[in-house]
OpenMM code with the backbone's topology and positions (N, CA, C; nanometers):
from openmm import Vec3, app, unit

residues = "MET SER ASP GLY ALA ALA GLU GLU ASP LEU ALA ARG LEU THR ALA VAL TYR GLU ALA MET LYS PRO ALA GLU ALA ALA ALA LEU PHE VAL ALA MET PRO VAL GLU PHE ALA ALA GLY PHE LEU GLY ARG MET ARG THR GLU SER ALA ALA LEU VAL LEU ALA GLY MET PRO PRO GLU ASN ALA PHE ALA ILE SER ALA THR ILE ALA GLY ARG ASN ALA LEU ALA PRO THR GLU".split()
positions = [
    Vec3(-2.0883, 1.2936, -0.2829),
    Vec3(-2.1099, 1.2335, -0.1535),
    Vec3(-2.0468, 1.0938, -0.1463),
    Vec3(-2.0661, 1.0132, -0.2526),
    Vec3(-2.0101, 0.8786, -0.2512),
    Vec3(-1.8576, 0.8815, -0.2595),
    Vec3(-1.8010, 0.9820, -0.3305),
    Vec3(-1.6553, 0.9949, -0.3364),
    Vec3(-1.5980, 1.0189, -0.1972),
    Vec3(-1.6633, 1.1041, -0.1200),
    Vec3(-1.6185, 1.1327, 0.0159),
    Vec3(-1.6277, 1.0099, 0.1041),
    Vec3(-1.7345, 0.9325, 0.0876),
    Vec3(-1.7512, 0.8105, 0.1672),
    Vec3(-1.6459, 0.7074, 0.1300),
    Vec3(-1.6178, 0.6949, 0.0016),
    Vec3(-1.5162, 0.5997, -0.0423),
    Vec3(-1.3788, 0.6396, 0.0108),
    Vec3(-1.3473, 0.7672, 0.0052),
    Vec3(-1.2190, 0.8153, 0.0569),
    Vec3(-1.2091, 0.7897, 0.2064),
    Vec3(-1.3170, 0.8116, 0.2779),
    Vec3(-1.3179, 0.7864, 0.4223),
    Vec3(-1.2943, 0.6380, 0.4519),
    Vec3(-1.3549, 0.5505, 0.3719),
    Vec3(-1.3345, 0.4063, 0.3887),
    Vec3(-1.1884, 0.3691, 0.3643),
    Vec3(-1.1290, 0.4249, 0.2588),
    Vec3(-0.9886, 0.3967, 0.2286),
    Vec3(-0.8966, 0.4483, 0.3382),
    Vec3(-0.9246, 0.5668, 0.3876),
    Vec3(-0.8429, 0.6237, 0.4953),
    Vec3(-0.8533, 0.5400, 0.6213),
    Vec3(-0.9730, 0.4949, 0.6529),
    Vec3(-0.9929, 0.4126, 0.7730),
    Vec3(-0.9200, 0.2787, 0.7578),
    Vec3(-0.9322, 0.2149, 0.6428),
    Vec3(-0.8663, 0.0866, 0.6210),
    Vec3(-0.7146, 0.1020, 0.6210),
    Vec3(-0.6650, 0.2112, 0.5650),
    Vec3(-0.5214, 0.2384, 0.5703),
    Vec3(-0.4756, 0.2513, 0.7147),
    Vec3(-0.5510, 0.3205, 0.7961),
    Vec3(-0.5170, 0.3346, 0.9383),
    Vec3(-0.5190, 0.2002, 1.0100),
    Vec3(-0.6120, 0.1136, 0.9728),
    Vec3(-0.6171, -0.0208, 1.0318),
    Vec3(-0.4890, -0.0964, 0.9982),
    Vec3(-0.4498, -0.0929, 0.8724),
    Vec3(-0.3262, -0.1624, 0.8317),
    Vec3(-0.2046, -0.1049, 0.9039),
    Vec3(-0.2000, 0.0256, 0.9207),
    Vec3(-0.0878, 0.0884, 0.9912),
    Vec3(-0.0842, 0.0477, 1.1385),
    Vec3(-0.1998, 0.0207, 1.1964),
    Vec3(-0.2072, -0.0159, 1.3378),
    Vec3(-0.1727, -0.1634, 1.3623),
    Vec3(-0.1731, -0.2429, 1.2574),
    Vec3(-0.1419, -0.3851, 1.2718),
    Vec3(0.0067, -0.4038, 1.2994),
    Vec3(0.0415, -0.5179, 1.3566),
    Vec3(0.1828, -0.5537, 1.3691),
    Vec3(0.2369, -0.5702, 1.2270),
    Vec3(0.3575, -0.5193, 1.2015),
    Vec3(0.4105, -0.5242, 1.0647),
    Vec3(0.4128, -0.6638, 1.0023),
    Vec3(0.4483, -0.7660, 1.0796),
    Vec3(0.4535, -0.9014, 1.0233),
    Vec3(0.3148, -0.9501, 0.9826),
    Vec3(0.2134, -0.9158, 1.0625),
    Vec3(0.0762, -0.9556, 1.0286),
    Vec3(0.0267, -0.8796, 0.9057),
    Vec3(0.0573, -0.7513, 0.8988),
    Vec3(0.0189, -0.6726, 0.7822),
    Vec3(0.0913, -0.7231, 0.6576),
    Vec3(0.2186, -0.7583, 0.6715),
    Vec3(0.2955, -0.8089, 0.5568),
    Vec3(0.2322, -0.9354, 0.5010),
    Vec3(0.1912, -1.0260, 0.5891),
    Vec3(0.1280, -1.1505, 0.5429),
    Vec3(-0.0016, -1.1210, 0.4680),
    Vec3(-0.0759, -1.0251, 0.5148),
    Vec3(-0.2003, -0.9863, 0.4489),
    Vec3(-0.1723, -0.9228, 0.3128),
    Vec3(-0.0746, -0.8343, 0.3071),
    Vec3(-0.0422, -0.7652, 0.1820),
    Vec3(0.0134, -0.8609, 0.0772),
    Vec3(0.0848, -0.9640, 0.1189),
    Vec3(0.1368, -1.0633, 0.0251),
    Vec3(0.0213, -1.1379, -0.0420),
    Vec3(-0.0889, -1.1552, 0.0302),
    Vec3(-0.2046, -1.2263, -0.0243),
    Vec3(-0.2873, -1.1406, -0.1197),
    Vec3(-0.2676, -1.0091, -0.1170),
    Vec3(-0.3448, -0.9175, -0.2025),
    Vec3(-0.2858, -0.9123, -0.3427),
    Vec3(-0.3684, -0.8770, -0.4424),
    Vec3(-0.3126, -0.8453, -0.5736),
    Vec3(-0.2145, -0.7283, -0.5596),
    Vec3(-0.1088, -0.7294, -0.6378),
    Vec3(-0.0020, -0.6298, -0.6273),
    Vec3(-0.0556, -0.4872, -0.6359),
    Vec3(-0.1427, -0.4591, -0.7312),
    Vec3(-0.1942, -0.3228, -0.7495),
    Vec3(-0.2752, -0.2769, -0.6287),
    Vec3(-0.3503, -0.3684, -0.5693),
    Vec3(-0.4309, -0.3367, -0.4526),
    Vec3(-0.3409, -0.3060, -0.3333),
    Vec3(-0.2414, -0.3926, -0.3110),
    Vec3(-0.1466, -0.3715, -0.2011),
    Vec3(-0.0692, -0.2417, -0.2208),
    Vec3(-0.0273, -0.2146, -0.3428),
    Vec3(0.0482, -0.0924, -0.3716),
    Vec3(-0.0344, 0.0317, -0.3407),
    Vec3(-0.1626, 0.0260, -0.3684),
    Vec3(-0.2494, 0.1396, -0.3398),
    Vec3(-0.2520, 0.1735, -0.1920),
    Vec3(-0.2624, 0.0711, -0.1075),
    Vec3(-0.2649, 0.0960, 0.0365),
    Vec3(-0.1274, 0.1330, 0.0901),
    Vec3(-0.0232, 0.0638, 0.0474),
    Vec3(0.1111, 0.0964, 0.0963),
    Vec3(0.1515, 0.2369, 0.0548),
    Vec3(0.1075, 0.2807, -0.0627),
    Vec3(0.1362, 0.4164, -0.1079),
    Vec3(0.0669, 0.5225, -0.0240),
    Vec3(-0.0407, 0.4862, 0.0443),
    Vec3(-0.1138, 0.5799, 0.1291),
    Vec3(-0.0625, 0.5796, 0.2731),
    Vec3(0.0103, 0.4760, 0.3101),
    Vec3(0.0558, 0.4621, 0.4487),
    Vec3(0.1706, 0.5574, 0.4790),
    Vec3(0.1880, 0.5864, 0.6087),
    Vec3(0.3053, 0.6634, 0.6515),
    Vec3(0.4301, 0.5851, 0.6109),
    Vec3(0.5336, 0.6569, 0.5758),
    Vec3(0.6569, 0.5960, 0.5264),
    Vec3(0.7113, 0.4914, 0.6234),
    Vec3(0.7142, 0.5232, 0.7519),
    Vec3(0.7698, 0.4315, 0.8511),
    Vec3(0.6889, 0.3023, 0.8581),
    Vec3(0.5579, 0.3130, 0.8534),
    Vec3(0.4717, 0.1946, 0.8583),
    Vec3(0.4882, 0.1104, 0.7327),
    Vec3(0.4886, 0.1752, 0.6176),
    Vec3(0.5044, 0.1036, 0.4911),
    Vec3(0.6390, 0.0316, 0.4853),
    Vec3(0.7431, 0.0956, 0.5353),
    Vec3(0.8757, 0.0343, 0.5347),
    Vec3(0.8784, -0.0928, 0.6188),
    Vec3(0.8153, -0.0892, 0.7339),
    Vec3(0.8123, -0.2073, 0.8205),
    Vec3(0.7335, -0.3216, 0.7559),
    Vec3(0.6260, -0.2878, 0.6884),
    Vec3(0.5464, -0.3899, 0.6200),
    Vec3(0.6270, -0.4493, 0.5046),
    Vec3(0.6867, -0.3647, 0.4229),
    Vec3(0.7678, -0.4142, 0.3103),
    Vec3(0.8829, -0.5012, 0.3580),
    Vec3(0.9453, -0.4627, 0.4684),
    Vec3(1.0581, -0.5398, 0.5223),
    Vec3(1.0151, -0.6787, 0.5669),
    Vec3(0.8886, -0.6955, 0.6011),
    Vec3(0.8391, -0.8246, 0.6447),
    Vec3(0.7935, -0.9156, 0.5322),
    Vec3(0.8011, -0.8674, 0.4098),
    Vec3(0.7560, -0.9453, 0.2941),
    Vec3(0.8731, -1.0186, 0.2295),
    Vec3(0.8427, -1.1265, 0.1567),
    Vec3(0.9463, -1.1864, 0.0727),
    Vec3(0.9945, -1.0810, -0.0277),
    Vec3(1.1235, -1.0832, -0.0612),
    Vec3(1.1783, -0.9806, -0.1505),
    Vec3(1.1037, -0.9644, -0.2835),
    Vec3(1.0580, -1.0742, -0.3429),
    Vec3(0.9901, -1.0621, -0.4726),
    Vec3(0.8577, -0.9875, -0.4598),
    Vec3(0.7870, -1.0056, -0.3496),
    Vec3(0.6626, -0.9317, -0.3279),
    Vec3(0.6908, -0.7843, -0.3012),
    Vec3(0.7884, -0.7581, -0.2160),
    Vec3(0.8238, -0.6197, -0.1841),
    Vec3(0.8686, -0.5458, -0.3101),
    Vec3(0.9449, -0.6140, -0.3946),
    Vec3(0.9898, -0.5511, -0.5192),
    Vec3(0.8722, -0.5216, -0.6116),
    Vec3(0.7821, -0.6177, -0.6294),
    Vec3(0.6682, -0.5982, -0.7198),
    Vec3(0.5820, -0.4810, -0.6745),
    Vec3(0.5575, -0.4722, -0.5448),
    Vec3(0.4768, -0.3622, -0.4928),
    Vec3(0.5509, -0.2298, -0.5070),
    Vec3(0.6809, -0.2298, -0.4764),
    Vec3(0.7610, -0.1071, -0.4889),
    Vec3(0.7654, -0.0593, -0.6335),
    Vec3(0.7828, -0.1518, -0.7264),
    Vec3(0.7880, -0.1152, -0.8683),
    Vec3(0.6533, -0.0587, -0.9144),
    Vec3(0.5457, -0.1141, -0.8643),
    Vec3(0.4132, -0.0642, -0.9000),
    Vec3(0.3933, 0.0780, -0.8483),
    Vec3(0.4317, 0.1017, -0.7238),
    Vec3(0.4195, 0.2362, -0.6669),
    Vec3(0.5079, 0.3346, -0.7443),
    Vec3(0.6305, 0.2944, -0.7732),
    Vec3(0.7239, 0.3829, -0.8428),
    Vec3(0.6786, 0.4169, -0.9838),
    Vec3(0.6116, 0.3239, -1.0494),
    Vec3(0.5753, 0.3452, -1.1891),
    Vec3(0.4348, 0.3936, -1.2144),
    Vec3(0.3548, 0.4117, -1.1100),
    Vec3(0.2143, 0.4431, -1.1359),
    Vec3(0.1932, 0.5824, -1.1943),
    Vec3(0.2871, 0.6724, -1.1820),
    Vec3(0.2735, 0.8058, -1.2427),
    Vec3(0.3702, 0.8277, -1.3576),
    Vec3(0.4307, 0.7202, -1.4046),
    Vec3(0.5316, 0.7314, -1.5097),
    Vec3(0.4758, 0.7906, -1.6387),
    Vec3(0.3506, 0.7649, -1.6682),
    Vec3(0.2920, 0.8131, -1.7938),
    Vec3(0.2075, 0.9390, -1.7750),
    Vec3(0.2154, 0.9981, -1.6577),
    Vec3(0.1396, 1.1206, -1.6334),
    Vec3(0.1957, 1.2346, -1.7194),
    Vec3(0.1073, 1.3209, -1.7685),
    Vec3(0.1547, 1.4336, -1.8499),
    Vec3(0.2501, 1.5233, -1.7702),
    Vec3(0.3497, 1.5764, -1.8370),
    Vec3(0.4455, 1.6638, -1.7712),
    Vec3(0.4068, 1.8109, -1.7831),
    Vec3(0.3078, 1.8402, -1.8641),
    Vec3(0.2628, 1.9795, -1.8804),
    Vec3(0.1137, 1.9894, -1.8667),
] * unit.nanometer
topology = app.Topology()
chain = topology.addChain("A")
for resn in residues:
    res = topology.addResidue(resn, chain)
    for name in ("N", "CA", "C"):
        topology.addAtom(name, app.Element.getBySymbol(name[0]), res)
């Protein structure tokens, strides 16, 4: 039951971030820890995430992108 509630909270918050103006969301995501921001950007629609990343300083956008790209790097292949 709590897993479902937590997932619902994450989905709702992701939708809130997607509904924000990209520049405002970018400023908020820059203030977040990289892993936290990557978690939400990874859940967002591609178009929304792209607009948010484009509004960030390059070093922040890179750190978040690298985190998203590498989070399954050590997952088992079999």
